[in-house]
C-alpha positions as CSV (number, residue, x, y, z in Angstrom):
1,M,0.0,0.0,0.0
2,A,1.3,3.4,-0.9
3,Q,2.1,5.8,1.9
4,T,-0.4,8.6,2.4
5,F,0.1,12.0,3.8
6,E,-0.7,12.0,7.5
7,L,-2.3,15.4,8.3
8,D,-2.5,14.8,11.9
9,T,1.4,14.3,12.1
10,L,2.0,17.5,10.5
11,R,-0.5,19.2,12.9
12,M,1.3,17.7,16.0
13,R,4.6,18.8,14.8
14,L,3.3,22.4,14.2
15,C,2.6,22.6,17.9
16,D,6.3,21.9,18.8
17,A,7.6,24.8,21.1
18,G,10.6,25.5,19.1
19,L,8.5,26.7,16.1
20,Q,6.1,29.0,17.9
21,S,8.3,32.2,17.4
22,L,8.4,31.7,13.7
23,D,6.0,33.0,11.1
24,L,3.4,30.7,10.0
25,H,4.7,29.8,6.6
26,Q,8.1,29.2,8.3
27,R,6.5,26.8,10.9
28,I,5.0,24.8,8.0
29,Q,8.2,24.7,6.1
30,R,10.2,23.6,9.1
31,A,7.8,20.9,10.1
32,L,7.6,19.4,6.7
33,R,11.3,19.6,6.4
34,A,11.8,17.8,9.7
35,L,9.2,15.0,8.8
36,A,11.1,14.5,5.6
37,L,14.5,14.2,7.3
38,E,13.1,11.7,9.9
39,G,11.7,9.6,7.0
40,V,8.1,10.0,8.2
41,L,7.5,11.5,4.8
42,A,9.0,9.0,2.4
43,P,11.1,10.0,-0.6
44,G,8.6,10.3,-3.6
45,L,5.6,10.8,-1.4
46,K,3.1,13.3,-3.1
47,L,2.2,16.3,-0.9
48,P,-1.4,17.6,-0.8
49,A,-2.0,20.6,-3.2
50,T,-1.4,23.9,-1.6
51,R,-5.1,24.8,-1.7
52,T,-6.1,21.5,0.0
53,L,-3.4,21.7,2.7
54,A,-4.4,25.5,3.4
55,L,-8.1,24.4,3.9
56,S,-7.0,21.5,6.1
57,L,-4.8,23.8,8.4
58,G,-7.1,26.9,8.2
59,V,-4.5,29.1,6.8
60,A,-4.2,31.2,3.6
61,R,-3.1,29.5,0.5
62,D,-0.2,31.8,-0.1
63,T,1.1,30.6,3.4
64,V,1.4,27.0,2.2
65,E,2.6,28.4,-1.1
66,N,5.6,30.1,0.5
67,A,6.3,27.2,2.6
68,Y,6.4,24.6,-0.4
69,E,8.5,27.2,-2.4
70,Q,11.1,27.4,0.2
71,L,11.2,23.6,0.5
72,H,11.7,23.4,-3.3
73,R,14.5,26.0,-3.3
74,D,16.3,24.0,-0.4
75,G,15.9,20.6,-2.4
76,F,13.5,19.1,0.0
77,I,10.7,18.7,-2.5
78,V,10.2,18.6,-6.3
79,R,7.5,20.4,-8.0
80,R,6.3,19.2,-11.3
81,Q,3.9,21.3,-13.4
82,G,0.6,19.6,-13.8
83,S,1.4,16.8,-11.4
84,G,2.0,18.2,-8.0
85,S,4.7,18.3,-5.3
86,Y,6.7,15.3,-4.2
87,V,9.4,14.6,-1.3
88,S,12.7,14.6,-3.1
89,G,14.0,11.2,-4.0
90,S,17.5,12.5,-3.2
91,L,16.7,12.1,0.6
92,G,16.4,8.4,0.2
93,A,20.1,7.8,0.4
94,R,20.4,9.7,3.5
95,L,17.6,8.1,5.5
96,H,18.1,4.8,7.3
97,G,15.3,2.5,8.1
98,A,12.7,4.0,5.9
99,T,11.0,1.3,3.9
100,A,9.2,2.0,0.6
101,G,5.5,1.9,1.0
102,R,5.5,2.0,4.8
103,L,5.3,4.8,7.2
104,H,8.6,5.1,9.1
105,V,8.5,5.8,12.8
106,P,12.0,6.8,14.2
107,A,13.1,4.5,16.9
108,P,13.5,6.1,20.4
109,A,16.7,7.9,21.0
110,P,19.1,5.7,23.3
111,D,20.3,6.9,26.5
112,V,23.2,9.1,26.0
113,T,26.4,8.8,28.1
114,P,28.1,12.3,28.4
115,A,31.0,12.2,26.0
116,D,34.5,12.8,27.1
117,P,35.0,16.4,26.6
118,G,38.6,15.9,25.4
119,A,37.6,13.3,22.8
120,G,38.7,14.2,19.4
121,L,41.0,17.0,20.6
122,S,44.5,17.4,19.6
123,L,47.3,17.2,22.3
124,R,47.2,21.1,22.2
125,G,43.4,21.0,22.7
126,R,43.6,18.9,25.6
127,A,46.1,21.0,27.2
128,V,43.8,24.0,26.7
129,L,40.9,22.0,28.2
130,A,42.9,20.9,31.1
131,S,44.0,24.5,31.9
132,G,40.6,25.5,32.8
133,G,40.8,28.7,31.0
134,V,41.2,32.0,32.7
135,S,38.2,33.5,34.7
136,D,37.8,37.2,34.4
137,Q,35.9,39.2,36.9
138,Q,32.7,40.2,35.0
139,Q,31.4,42.4,37.6
140,A,32.5,44.6,40.4
141,R,32.6,42.3,43.5
142,P,34.4,42.8,46.9
143,F,38.1,42.1,46.5
144,A,37.9,41.7,42.6
145,T,41.5,41.7,41.5
146,G,42.7,43.8,38.4
147,L,39.4,45.5,38.0
148,P,39.5,49.2,37.7
149,E,37.1,51.8,38.9
150,T,34.5,52.4,36.0
151,R,31.8,54.4,37.8
152,T,33.9,57.5,37.5
153,F,35.0,56.9,33.9
154,P,34.3,60.1,31.7
155,C,31.7,58.2,29.4
156,D,30.5,61.7,28.2
157,I,33.9,62.7,26.8
158,W,34.4,59.1,25.2
159,L,31.0,59.4,23.4
160,R,31.7,62.9,22.3
161,L,35.0,61.7,20.7
162,Q,33.5,58.7,19.3
163,R,30.9,60.9,17.5
164,Q,33.8,63.1,16.3
165,V,35.5,60.1,14.8
166,M,32.4,58.8,13.1
167,G,31.9,62.3,11.6
168,D,35.4,62.5,10.4
169,H,35.8,58.9,9.0
170,R,32.3,58.0,8.4
171,A,32.1,54.5,6.4
172,Q,35.8,54.3,6.6
173,A,35.7,53.6,10.4
174,L,33.5,50.7,9.7
175,L,35.8,48.6,7.5
176,H,38.5,46.2,8.3
177,G,41.6,47.8,9.9
178,D,45.3,47.5,9.6
179,P,46.4,44.2,11.5
180,Q,49.1,46.3,13.1
181,G,46.9,49.0,14.3
182,A,45.5,52.4,13.2
183,R,48.4,54.7,12.8
184,P,47.0,57.6,15.0
185,L,46.7,55.2,17.9
186,R,50.3,53.6,17.4
187,E,51.7,57.1,17.4
188,A,49.7,58.1,20.5
189,I,51.0,54.8,22.2
190,A,54.6,55.4,21.2
191,A,54.6,59.0,22.4
192,Y,53.0,58.0,25.7
193,L,55.5,55.2,26.2
194,N,58.6,57.4,25.4
195,L,57.5,60.3,27.6
196,E,55.9,58.3,30.6
197,R,57.8,55.2,30.8
198,G,61.2,56.1,29.4
199,A,61.0,53.7,26.4
200,R,62.6,54.1,23.0
201,V,60.0,53.3,20.4
202,S,58.6,54.5,17.2
203,A,54.8,54.0,16.0
204,D,56.2,51.5,13.4
205,Q,57.3,49.3,16.4
206,V,53.8,49.3,17.9
207,L,51.3,46.5,17.4
208,V,47.8,47.1,18.6
209,L,46.2,43.9,20.1
210,S,43.0,43.1,22.1
211,S,44.8,42.1,25.4
212,T,47.9,41.0,27.3
213,R,47.1,37.4,27.0
214,Q,46.8,37.6,23.2
215,A,50.3,39.1,23.2
216,L,51.7,36.3,25.3
217,F,50.0,33.8,23.0
218,L,51.7,35.3,20.0
219,C,54.9,35.4,22.0
220,A,54.6,31.6,22.6
221,Q,53.8,30.8,19.1
222,L,56.7,32.9,17.4
223,L,59.4,32.7,19.9
224,A,59.4,29.3,21.2
225,D,58.9,25.9,19.6
226,A,56.6,23.2,20.8
227,G,58.4,21.6,23.6
228,G,60.6,24.6,24.1
229,A,60.9,26.7,27.4
230,I,60.0,30.0,28.6
231,A,61.1,31.1,32.1
232,V,58.5,32.7,34.3
233,E,58.4,34.4,37.8
234,D,57.4,32.2,40.7
235,P,55.0,33.2,41.9
236,G,53.5,34.7,38.9
237,Y,50.5,35.5,36.6
238,A,48.6,32.4,36.1
239,G,47.2,33.7,32.6
240,A,50.7,33.9,31.3
241,R,51.5,30.2,32.2
242,K,48.3,29.2,30.6
243,A,48.9,31.2,27.3
244,F,52.4,29.5,27.1
245,E,51.2,26.0,27.9
246,S,48.5,26.2,25.4
247,A,51.1,26.6,22.7
248,Q,52.8,23.4,24.0
249,V,55.7,25.5,25.5
250,R,57.1,24.4,29.0
251,T,57.2,27.1,31.7
252,V,60.3,27.1,33.9
253,P,59.7,28.8,37.3
254,V,62.2,31.3,38.7
255,A,61.9,32.4,42.2
256,V,61.0,36.0,43.2
257,D,62.3,37.9,46.2
258,G,61.9,41.4,47.6
259,Q,63.8,42.8,44.5
260,G,61.8,40.9,41.8
261,L,62.9,38.1,39.8
262,R,66.1,36.2,40.9
263,T,68.3,36.9,37.9
264,D,71.2,34.7,39.5
265,L,68.9,31.8,39.3
266,L,67.8,32.6,35.8
267,R,71.4,32.5,34.8
268,A,72.1,29.5,36.7
269,G,69.3,27.5,35.1
270,R,69.9,25.0,32.3
271,S,66.3,25.0,31.0
272,G,67.3,26.3,27.6
273,A,64.6,28.9,27.9
274,S,64.4,31.2,24.8
275,C,62.5,33.9,26.7
276,V,61.7,35.1,30.1
277,Y,58.4,36.7,31.2
278,V,58.6,39.4,33.9
279,T,56.6,42.0,35.5
280,P,59.3,44.3,36.6
281,S,57.5,47.5,37.5
282,H,55.3,45.7,39.8
283,Q,55.7,42.0,40.3
284,Y,52.5,39.9,40.3
285,P,51.4,39.1,42.9
286,T,54.1,40.3,45.4
287,G,54.2,43.8,44.4
288,A,58.1,43.9,44.3
289,T,59.9,46.1,41.9
290,L,62.8,44.7,40.0
291,S,66.1,46.5,41.0
292,L,68.0,48.5,38.5
293,Q,71.0,46.1,38.9
294,R,68.7,43.1,38.1
295,R,67.2,44.9,35.0
296,L,70.7,45.2,33.5
297,E,71.6,41.5,34.4
298,L,68.3,40.5,32.7
299,I,69.2,42.5,29.6
300,G,72.7,40.9,29.6
301,W,71.2,37.4,30.0
302,A,69.1,38.1,26.9
303,A,71.7,39.6,24.7
304,E,74.4,37.0,25.5
305,G,72.1,34.1,24.4
306,G,70.0,35.8,21.8
307,R,67.1,35.4,24.0
308,W,64.0,37.6,24.5
309,I,62.6,39.5,27.4
310,L,58.8,39.7,27.6
311,E,58.1,42.7,29.7
312,D,54.6,42.9,31.0
313,D,54.3,46.5,32.3
314,Y,50.9,46.1,34.0
315,D,50.0,48.5,36.7
316,S,53.2,50.7,36.1
317,E,50.9,53.8,35.9
318,F,49.7,53.3,39.4
319,H,52.8,53.8,41.4
320,Y,52.2,55.6,44.8
321,D,55.7,56.1,46.2
322,G,57.6,58.3,44.1
323,L,58.3,57.9,40.4
324,P,58.1,54.5,38.7
325,T,61.3,52.9,37.6
326,A,62.0,53.3,33.7
327,C,60.9,50.2,31.7
328,V,63.5,47.6,30.8
329,Q,62.7,48.3,27.1
330,G,64.1,51.8,27.4
331,L,67.4,50.4,29.1
332,D,67.8,47.7,26.4
333,T,70.2,48.9,23.8
334,Q,70.3,45.4,22.4
335,G,66.9,45.2,21.1
336,R,65.8,42.0,22.9
337,T,62.8,43.3,24.8
338,L,59.1,43.0,23.9
339,Y,57.1,45.5,25.9
340,I,53.5,44.6,26.6
341,G,50.8,47.0,27.9
342,T,47.0,47.2,28.1
343,F,44.4,49.8,28.5
344,G,42.0,47.4,30.2
345,K,43.2,48.6,33.7
346,T,43.9,52.2,33.1
347,L,40.6,52.6,31.4
348,F,38.0,49.9,31.4
349,P,38.3,46.1,30.8
350,G,35.5,46.0,28.2
351,L,37.7,48.2,25.8
352,R,39.7,45.2,24.9
353,V,42.7,47.1,23.6
354,G,46.3,46.1,24.4
355,Y,49.6,46.6,22.5
356,M,53.2,45.6,22.1
357,A,56.3,47.6,21.5
358,L,58.4,45.2,19.4
359,P,62.0,45.0,18.3
360,A,61.9,46.2,14.6
361,Q,62.9,42.9,13.3
362,L,60.0,41.1,14.9
363,V,57.1,43.6,13.7
364,Q,56.4,41.9,10.4
365,A,56.1,38.3,11.7
366,F,53.9,39.4,14.8
367,T,51.7,41.5,12.5
368,H,51.2,38.4,10.0
369,A,50.5,36.3,13.1
370,R,47.9,38.8,14.3
371,S,46.3,38.9,10.9
372,I,45.7,35.1,11.1
373,L,44.6,35.0,14.6
374,D,41.8,37.6,14.6
375,G,42.5,40.1,12.0
376,H,42.5,43.5,13.8
377,T,41.2,45.6,16.6
378,P,37.9,47.5,15.6
379,P,39.0,51.0,13.9
380,L,36.3,53.0,15.5
381,T,37.5,52.0,19.0
382,Q,41.2,52.6,18.1
383,L,40.5,55.9,16.5
384,T,38.3,57.0,19.6
385,L,41.1,55.9,21.9
386,A,43.8,57.8,19.8
387,R,41.8,61.0,20.2
388,F,41.2,60.4,23.9
389,M,45.0,60.2,24.3
390,Q,45.9,63.1,22.0
391,D,43.5,65.5,23.6
392,G,45.2,64.7,27.1
393,H,42.1,63.0,28.6
394,Y,44.0,59.6,29.0
395,N,46.8,61.3,31.2
396,A,44.3,63.1,33.2
397,H,42.3,60.1,33.9
398,V,45.5,58.1,34.9
399,R,46.4,60.8,37.3
400,A,42.9,60.9,38.8
401,M,42.9,57.1,39.3
402,R,46.5,57.0,40.7
403,K,45.3,59.4,43.4
404,L,42.0,57.4,44.0
405,Y,43.8,54.0,44.1
406,A,46.5,55.2,46.5
407,R,43.6,56.3,48.9
408,R,42.0,53.1,48.5
409,Q,45.1,51.1,49.1
410,Q,45.5,52.9,52.3
411,A,42.0,52.1,53.3
412,M,42.3,48.4,52.5
413,A,45.5,48.2,54.6
414,Q,44.0,50.0,57.5
415,A,40.8,47.8,57.4
416,V,43.1,44.7,57.1
417,A,45.2,46.0,60.1
418,E,42.2,46.6,62.2
419,H,39.9,43.6,61.4
420,L,42.6,40.8,60.3
421,Q,45.3,41.4,62.9
422,G,46.8,38.0,63.9
423,I,45.4,36.3,60.7
424,V,47.5,37.9,57.8
425,T,50.5,39.8,57.3
426,V,50.5,42.5,54.7
427,P,53.6,43.8,52.9
428,L,52.4,47.1,51.4
429,P,53.3,47.3,47.8
430,R,54.5,50.6,46.4
431,G,51.7,50.5,43.7
432,G,49.2,48.4,42.1
433,M,45.4,47.6,42.3
434,Q,45.4,44.7,44.9
435,L,46.9,43.8,48.3
436,P,48.7,40.6,48.9
437,C,48.0,39.1,52.3
438,F,49.9,36.2,53.7
439,L,48.4,34.0,56.3
440,E,49.8,33.5,59.6
441,P,50.6,30.0,60.9
442,G,47.5,28.0,61.9
443,W,45.4,29.6,59.1
444,T,44.9,27.6,55.9
445,E,44.1,29.3,52.4
446,E,41.7,26.5,51.2
447,K,39.6,26.8,54.4
448,T,39.5,30.6,54.6
449,V,38.6,30.9,50.8
450,R,35.8,28.3,51.4
451,Q,34.4,30.1,54.4
452,A,34.5,33.5,52.5
453,A,32.7,31.9,49.6
454,A,29.9,30.6,51.8
455,A,29.5,34.3,53.0
456,G,29.2,35.5,49.3
457,L,32.9,36.8,49.2
458,R,35.2,35.5,46.4
459,L,38.9,35.5,47.3
460,Q,41.7,34.9,45.0
461,G,44.2,32.4,46.6
462,L,48.0,33.1,46.3
463,S,49.2,29.4,46.4
464,R,47.8,28.7,42.9
465,L,50.2,31.3,41.4
466,Y,53.1,29.2,42.6
467,Q,54.5,26.7,40.2
468,G,57.6,25.4,42.1
469,G,58.9,25.3,45.7
470,M,56.7,25.9,48.8
471,P,53.7,27.9,47.8
472,R,52.8,30.6,50.5
473,Q,49.3,30.7,51.7
474,G,47.3,33.7,51.5
475,W,45.0,36.0,49.3
476,L,45.0,38.8,46.9
477,L,42.5,41.5,47.9
478,G,41.6,44.0,45.1
479,Y,40.5,47.4,46.1
480,A,40.6,49.6,42.9
481,A,36.9,49.1,42.1
482,M,35.8,49.5,45.8
483,T,34.9,52.7,47.6
484,D,36.4,53.3,51.2
485,H,33.0,52.4,52.6
486,E,32.7,49.2,50.6
487,I,36.3,48.2,51.6
488,A,35.7,48.7,55.3
489,T,32.4,46.7,55.0
490,A,33.8,43.9,53.1
491,V,36.9,43.4,55.2
492,Q,34.5,43.3,58.2
493,Q,32.4,40.6,56.4
494,L,35.5,38.5,55.7
495,R,36.5,38.7,59.4
496,H,33.1,37.4,60.5
497,A,33.1,34.6,57.8
498,I,36.6,33.1,58.7
499,A,36.8,34.0,62.4
500,P,33.2,34.4,64.0
């Protein structure tokens, strides 16, 4: 017996929740398409005439006609003038279990066991999966690290400048951008680095990126072979380690003390590291500043072995005790330093603009790699930021935030001394946006972090930032995005959570 069109089956499918937001002709088209793919409508089956189906469903004939026409364009049905519309015979080879002349009812789906999330991944893919990624603070919470104050950002100025850019550049600002970055922004960054950080860089050496982590990923891809090594500070920025390890590069920990990276240990090491990643202006997380003597030793280490220094100058703008030390890049006469910076902390993290100041011989390779990775940073954003810097708003905002964060650092240190005495010791850094707190004997990081979480407070533990040796127990308490009152309240809540 030849299969006949089952109107009730179509009516039931039209009631599916997933189709309710569609227009009526789309619902009919999607329902018929699904029934054909499942074999419920067998290849070669003649469909009702558009007028007949419209009357049966209580819709306009044009509605069914539109559905049929889309199915025909997509190859699901064949329309023969004077004969009618038929389910395409080409579906027969794709369907399993459909028997000619019988209505096929798909078997119930078997129970599905959750698949191994690493199945089918490359070794690199498994390494990325195992890393757990990097969790950014997506909202201002107590003690959030690396999160700037955004409530006082001059949004009106930014919007005015963005309108000016749109008026001046019009459609040109909406097109693809230069992979190296917009020239006006590169010029503004070079001028800022030379004046404020003692760098020696031209606009032609600047590469505009989306973030510090993107810069580190590019360094791992271009400066170290798979299985090679990059030396890193210990303790140090976990995001850097993950960026390197995701590129199948080994990270070799080098201890840090009160003067920053131990360059004597770096020289004594036999890891074969082609690069060293450092945060010399404000070591993360201890807050130490790399001494001038060690900066010069670091430059010598790189020059002697044809190695590279990856200088992450994060938080250098927020120095509260005298002037910040000149960057390593400005001291390096051998051209072995890659300077990395970001506007995510000085302005706002949603901006997604970072940069590198590269040795001249590396610019072309890094620009090509960036073009492959994600092409470019949005021109409209770059041109607005360039104007923000050129008009003096950037320096003014940084100065205002420097004063604000210095006051908030004092407020955090005072609140910790008052409410957490005997629980933590706090070496006061000369700058930054967070305070390292080391737990006294008898207190454990895991327990206190868990107790704080139960009270709705998220603490970043220090021990996970160590890679070798004996990790110290403690937390990083961010304060930049908190008012003085919020700081005092949060520290009191923390005290009650861990020592009621």
